[in-house]
C-alpha positions as YAML, in Angstrom:
chain: A
units: angstrom
residues:
- id: 1
  name: UNK
  ca: [-63.44, 76.27, 24.56]
- id: 2
  name: UNK
  ca: [-59.98, 75.08, 23.51]
- id: 3
  name: UNK
  ca: [-57.07, 77.52, 23.27]
- id: 4
  name: UNK
  ca: [-57.05, 77.08, 19.47]
- id: 5
  name: UNK
  ca: [-60.77, 77.90, 19.26]
- id: 6
  name: UNK
  ca: [-60.26, 80.86, 21.58]
- id: 7
  name: UNK
  ca: [-57.44, 82.11, 19.36]
- id: 8
  name: UNK
  ca: [-59.63, 81.88, 16.26]
- id: 9
  name: UNK
  ca: [-62.60, 83.54, 17.98]
- id: 10
  name: UNK
  ca: [-60.42, 86.34, 19.27]
- id: 11
  name: UNK
  ca: [-58.76, 86.84, 15.91]
- id: 12
  name: UNK
  ca: [-62.13, 87.01, 14.17]
- id: 13
  name: UNK
  ca: [-63.45, 89.49, 16.73]
- id: 14
  name: UNK
  ca: [-60.37, 91.63, 16.22]
- id: 15
  name: UNK
  ca: [-60.74, 91.48, 12.44]
- id: 16
  name: UNK
  ca: [-64.40, 92.46, 12.57]
- id: 17
  name: UNK
  ca: [-63.72, 95.40, 14.87]
- id: 18
  name: UNK
  ca: [-60.77, 96.53, 12.80]
- id: 19
  name: UNK
  ca: [-62.77, 96.26, 9.61]
- id: 20
  name: UNK
  ca: [-65.36, 98.62, 10.91]
- id: 21
  name: UNK
  ca: [-62.82, 101.15, 12.14]
- id: 22
  name: UNK
  ca: [-59.83, 100.71, 9.87]
- id: 23
  name: UNK
  ca: [-61.24, 99.72, 6.52]
- id: 24
  name: UNK
  ca: [-60.45, 96.02, 6.96]
- id: 25
  name: UNK
  ca: [-56.77, 96.67, 6.30]
- id: 26
  name: UNK
  ca: [-55.53, 94.87, 9.40]
- id: 27
  name: UNK
  ca: [-54.96, 91.16, 8.98]
- id: 28
  name: UNK
  ca: [-53.19, 88.39, 10.83]
- id: 29
  name: UNK
  ca: [-49.70, 87.49, 9.82]
- id: 30
  name: UNK
  ca: [-49.02, 90.56, 7.73]
- id: 31
  name: UNK
  ca: [-48.22, 94.22, 7.91]
- id: 32
  name: UNK
  ca: [-50.98, 96.79, 7.69]
- id: 33
  name: UNK
  ca: [-49.43, 98.32, 4.58]
- id: 34
  name: UNK
  ca: [-51.20, 101.27, 3.04]
- id: 35
  name: UNK
  ca: [-53.14, 102.28, 6.14]
- id: 36
  name: UNK
  ca: [-53.65, 105.96, 6.78]
- id: 37
  name: UNK
  ca: [-52.85, 107.75, 10.02]
- id: 38
  name: UNK
  ca: [-56.57, 107.90, 10.80]
- id: 39
  name: UNK
  ca: [-56.94, 104.15, 10.32]
- id: 40
  name: UNK
  ca: [-53.90, 103.34, 12.46]
- id: 41
  name: UNK
  ca: [-55.17, 105.62, 15.24]
- id: 42
  name: UNK
  ca: [-58.34, 103.51, 15.49]
- id: 43
  name: UNK
  ca: [-56.30, 101.00, 17.56]
- id: 44
  name: UNK
  ca: [-54.82, 102.04, 20.90]
- id: 45
  name: UNK
  ca: [-55.26, 105.17, 22.94]
- id: 46
  name: UNK
  ca: [-55.26, 106.48, 26.50]
- id: 47
  name: UNK
  ca: [-55.27, 104.03, 29.41]
- id: 48
  name: UNK
  ca: [-54.54, 103.95, 33.12]
- id: 49
  name: UNK
  ca: [-53.59, 100.63, 34.71]
- id: 50
  name: UNK
  ca: [-51.36, 99.21, 37.45]
- id: 51
  name: UNK
  ca: [-48.25, 97.14, 36.79]
- id: 52
  name: UNK
  ca: [-46.90, 94.11, 38.65]
- id: 53
  name: UNK
  ca: [-45.09, 96.35, 41.15]
- id: 54
  name: UNK
  ca: [-48.27, 98.25, 42.02]
- id: 55
  name: UNK
  ca: [-47.19, 101.38, 40.14]
- id: 56
  name: UNK
  ca: [-49.73, 103.29, 38.05]
- id: 57
  name: UNK
  ca: [-49.02, 103.12, 34.31]
- id: 58
  name: UNK
  ca: [-50.60, 105.31, 31.65]
- id: 59
  name: UNK
  ca: [-50.21, 105.51, 27.90]
- id: 60
  name: UNK
  ca: [-47.93, 108.53, 28.42]
- id: 61
  name: UNK
  ca: [-45.51, 106.36, 30.41]
- id: 62
  name: UNK
  ca: [-44.85, 103.98, 27.52]
- id: 63
  name: UNK
  ca: [-44.43, 106.58, 24.79]
- id: 64
  name: UNK
  ca: [-40.94, 107.35, 23.59]
- id: 65
  name: UNK
  ca: [-40.17, 103.70, 22.84]
- id: 66
  name: UNK
  ca: [-41.89, 101.22, 20.53]
- id: 67
  name: UNK
  ca: [-43.86, 98.65, 22.49]
- id: 68
  name: UNK
  ca: [-45.84, 95.46, 22.09]
- id: 69
  name: UNK
  ca: [-49.28, 94.86, 23.61]
- id: 70
  name: UNK
  ca: [-50.71, 91.41, 24.28]
- id: 71
  name: UNK
  ca: [-53.99, 90.66, 26.09]
- id: 72
  name: UNK
  ca: [-54.22, 87.48, 28.14]
- id: 73
  name: UNK
  ca: [-54.44, 86.12, 31.69]
- id: 74
  name: UNK
  ca: [-52.29, 84.15, 34.09]
- id: 75
  name: UNK
  ca: [-54.57, 81.08, 34.11]
- id: 76
  name: UNK
  ca: [-54.27, 80.78, 30.32]
- id: 77
  name: UNK
  ca: [-53.21, 77.18, 29.56]
- id: 78
  name: UNK
  ca: [-50.89, 77.62, 26.59]
- id: 79
  name: UNK
  ca: [-51.62, 80.52, 24.20]
- id: 80
  name: UNK
  ca: [-50.42, 83.20, 26.65]
- id: 81
  name: UNK
  ca: [-47.26, 81.54, 27.94]
- id: 82
  name: UNK
  ca: [-46.31, 80.60, 24.39]
- id: 83
  name: UNK
  ca: [-46.73, 84.19, 23.16]
- id: 84
  name: UNK
  ca: [-44.81, 85.59, 26.14]
- id: 85
  name: UNK
  ca: [-41.99, 83.10, 25.55]
- id: 86
  name: UNK
  ca: [-41.82, 84.08, 21.86]
- id: 87
  name: UNK
  ca: [-41.74, 87.77, 22.80]
- id: 88
  name: UNK
  ca: [-38.94, 86.98, 25.29]
- id: 89
  name: UNK
  ca: [-36.95, 85.27, 22.54]
- id: 90
  name: UNK
  ca: [-37.50, 88.20, 20.17]
- id: 91
  name: UNK
  ca: [-36.19, 90.60, 22.82]
- id: 92
  name: UNK
  ca: [-33.13, 88.41, 23.26]
- id: 93
  name: UNK
  ca: [-32.60, 88.50, 19.49]
- id: 94
  name: UNK
  ca: [-32.79, 92.30, 19.58]
- id: 95
  name: UNK
  ca: [-29.67, 92.38, 21.73]
- id: 96
  name: UNK
  ca: [-28.88, 95.90, 23.04]
- id: 97
  name: UNK
  ca: [-31.87, 97.29, 21.11]
- id: 98
  name: UNK
  ca: [-34.16, 95.44, 23.53]
- id: 99
  name: UNK
  ca: [-33.41, 98.19, 26.07]
- id: 100
  name: UNK
  ca: [-35.14, 100.62, 23.71]
- id: 101
  name: UNK
  ca: [-38.46, 98.79, 23.67]
- id: 102
  name: UNK
  ca: [-40.89, 96.98, 25.98]
- id: 103
  name: UNK
  ca: [-44.00, 94.82, 25.99]
- id: 104
  name: UNK
  ca: [-47.26, 95.12, 27.90]
- id: 105
  name: UNK
  ca: [-49.05, 91.97, 29.00]
- id: 106
  name: UNK
  ca: [-52.56, 93.21, 29.76]
- id: 107
  name: UNK
  ca: [-54.81, 90.93, 31.79]
- id: 108
  name: UNK
  ca: [-58.41, 90.34, 30.76]
- id: 109
  name: UNK
  ca: [-59.03, 88.67, 34.13]
- id: 110
  name: UNK
  ca: [-58.38, 91.38, 36.77]
- id: 111
  name: UNK
  ca: [-60.47, 89.54, 39.38]
- id: 112
  name: UNK
  ca: [-57.71, 86.91, 39.67]
- id: 113
  name: UNK
  ca: [-54.74, 88.76, 38.18]
- id: 114
  name: UNK
  ca: [-53.61, 91.02, 40.99]
- id: 115
  name: UNK
  ca: [-50.26, 92.80, 40.72]
- id: 116
  name: UNK
  ca: [-48.78, 90.05, 42.89]
- id: 117
  name: UNK
  ca: [-50.14, 87.30, 40.62]
- id: 118
  name: UNK
  ca: [-48.84, 89.12, 37.55]
- id: 119
  name: UNK
  ca: [-45.40, 89.54, 39.10]
- id: 120
  name: UNK
  ca: [-45.11, 85.84, 39.92]
- id: 121
  name: UNK
  ca: [-46.36, 84.83, 36.47]
- id: 122
  name: UNK
  ca: [-44.05, 87.13, 34.54]
- id: 123
  name: UNK
  ca: [-40.95, 86.11, 36.50]
- id: 124
  name: UNK
  ca: [-40.38, 83.36, 33.92]
- id: 125
  name: UNK
  ca: [-40.23, 85.79, 31.00]
- id: 126
  name: UNK
  ca: [-38.28, 88.83, 29.84]
- id: 127
  name: UNK
  ca: [-38.00, 91.68, 32.35]
- id: 128
  name: UNK
  ca: [-38.94, 93.91, 29.39]
- id: 129
  name: UNK
  ca: [-42.52, 92.59, 29.71]
- id: 130
  name: UNK
  ca: [-44.65, 94.72, 32.01]
- id: 131
  name: UNK
  ca: [-47.84, 93.20, 33.40]
- id: 132
  name: UNK
  ca: [-50.87, 95.48, 33.54]
- id: 133
  name: UNK
  ca: [-54.01, 94.99, 35.61]
- id: 134
  name: UNK
  ca: [-56.60, 97.23, 37.20]
- id: 135
  name: UNK
  ca: [-60.29, 97.48, 37.94]
- id: 136
  name: UNK
  ca: [-62.77, 95.80, 35.62]
- id: 137
  name: UNK
  ca: [-63.76, 99.18, 34.08]
- id: 138
  name: UNK
  ca: [-60.08, 100.04, 33.47]
- id: 139
  name: UNK
  ca: [-59.41, 96.69, 31.80]
- id: 140
  name: UNK
  ca: [-62.59, 96.88, 29.71]
- id: 141
  name: UNK
  ca: [-61.64, 100.38, 28.56]
- id: 142
  name: UNK
  ca: [-58.21, 99.21, 27.39]
- id: 143
  name: UNK
  ca: [-59.67, 96.15, 25.65]
- id: 144
  name: UNK
  ca: [-62.07, 98.45, 23.84]
- id: 145
  name: UNK
  ca: [-59.36, 100.97, 22.91]
- id: 146
  name: UNK
  ca: [-57.30, 98.23, 21.28]
- id: 147
  name: UNK
  ca: [-60.34, 96.74, 19.51]
- id: 148
  name: UNK
  ca: [-59.63, 93.49, 21.34]
- id: 149
  name: UNK
  ca: [-62.02, 90.79, 22.49]
- id: 150
  name: UNK
  ca: [-62.41, 89.22, 25.94]
- id: 151
  name: UNK
  ca: [-65.23, 87.17, 27.39]
- id: 152
  name: UNK
  ca: [-65.60, 85.02, 30.50]
- id: 153
  name: UNK
  ca: [-66.51, 81.40, 29.75]
- id: 154
  name: UNK
  ca: [-67.89, 79.28, 32.63]
- id: 155
  name: UNK
  ca: [-66.49, 75.78, 33.10]
- id: 156
  name: UNK
  ca: [-68.41, 72.73, 34.28]
- id: 157
  name: UNK
  ca: [-66.69, 72.66, 37.68]
- id: 158
  name: UNK
  ca: [-67.89, 76.16, 38.54]
- id: 159
  name: UNK
  ca: [-64.59, 77.77, 37.59]
- id: 160
  name: UNK
  ca: [-64.13, 79.84, 34.45]
- id: 161
  name: UNK
  ca: [-61.69, 80.62, 31.68]
- id: 162
  name: UNK
  ca: [-61.32, 83.63, 29.42]
- id: 163
  name: UNK
  ca: [-61.66, 83.78, 25.66]
- id: 164
  name: UNK
  ca: [-59.56, 86.62, 24.33]
- id: 165
  name: UNK
  ca: [-57.85, 88.15, 21.34]
- id: 166
  name: UNK
  ca: [-54.52, 86.41, 20.77]
- id: 167
  name: UNK
  ca: [-52.83, 89.12, 18.74]
- id: 168
  name: UNK
  ca: [-49.61, 90.97, 19.55]
- id: 169
  name: UNK
  ca: [-49.93, 94.65, 18.66]
- id: 170
  name: UNK
  ca: [-46.79, 96.45, 17.48]
- id: 171
  name: UNK
  ca: [-47.00, 100.11, 18.49]
- id: 172
  name: UNK
  ca: [-44.51, 102.82, 17.53]
- id: 173
  name: UNK
  ca: [-42.75, 105.26, 19.89]
- id: 174
  name: UNK
  ca: [-45.73, 107.64, 19.68]
- id: 175
  name: UNK
  ca: [-48.21, 104.96, 20.72]
- id: 176
  name: UNK
  ca: [-49.58, 104.58, 17.19]
- id: 177
  name: UNK
  ca: [-50.53, 101.13, 15.93]
- id: 178
  name: UNK
  ca: [-48.14, 99.73, 13.32]
- id: 179
  name: UNK
  ca: [-49.30, 96.16, 12.65]
- id: 180
  name: UNK
  ca: [-50.20, 92.85, 14.28]
- id: 181
  name: UNK
  ca: [-46.88, 91.11, 14.99]
- id: 182
  name: UNK
  ca: [-46.64, 87.60, 13.59]
- id: 183
  name: UNK
  ca: [-44.87, 85.44, 16.18]
- id: 184
  name: UNK
  ca: [-44.84, 82.33, 14.02]
- id: 185
  name: UNK
  ca: [-41.36, 83.12, 12.76]
- id: 186
  name: UNK
  ca: [-37.83, 82.91, 14.09]
- id: 187
  name: UNK
  ca: [-36.88, 85.28, 16.92]
- id: 188
  name: UNK
  ca: [-34.46, 86.97, 14.51]
- id: 189
  name: UNK
  ca: [-37.25, 87.65, 11.99]
- id: 190
  name: UNK
  ca: [-39.52, 89.07, 14.69]
- id: 191
  name: UNK
  ca: [-36.68, 91.23, 15.99]
- id: 192
  name: UNK
  ca: [-36.04, 92.49, 12.46]
- id: 193
  name: UNK
  ca: [-39.65, 93.71, 12.24]
- id: 194
  name: UNK
  ca: [-39.42, 95.56, 15.56]
- id: 195
  name: UNK
  ca: [-35.95, 97.08, 15.01]
- id: 196
  name: UNK
  ca: [-36.92, 99.81, 12.46]
- id: 197
  name: UNK
  ca: [-39.16, 101.41, 15.10]
- id: 198
  name: UNK
  ca: [-36.50, 101.48, 17.83]
...
């Protein structure tokens, strides 16, 4: 499956899950205006993972600052590195405010994405991006909590790739879902959307 097809499949899976739990108010490329607290709370929640340094990270550790969440994997051909680059640029556009936020890059491929692999992969992007991995049950629980989609797809050579949701979640300082963050804009426009929550 091509990265574009994977993006569309993941986006559709996210939309279907969000529709069932949040009244279909979440959509790509826009803000979830008009959603109630109950609807927003349908995305996100408790998690326990390990970051690229081997340290345990829970949802409590990231509260107090707004944060972004993006699901992907280090063998992703172009969707993941592109998103991480765009997040890096947005953080640069935030200037000093970047210190008041962070991003979580959550693997959907923990079998290959060890803390060491995540550390090497993320070295090309903003230090504000924290890589999260863990056991398969831990990863699956976080994917479910964020109403994301991830599925292993075998390749002809015996290897495999991962289809996954290609949405960046904007979460507020309390860990509540705000909106999907549209990265198809200038870094300054993305930064302007994040800044009110800093």
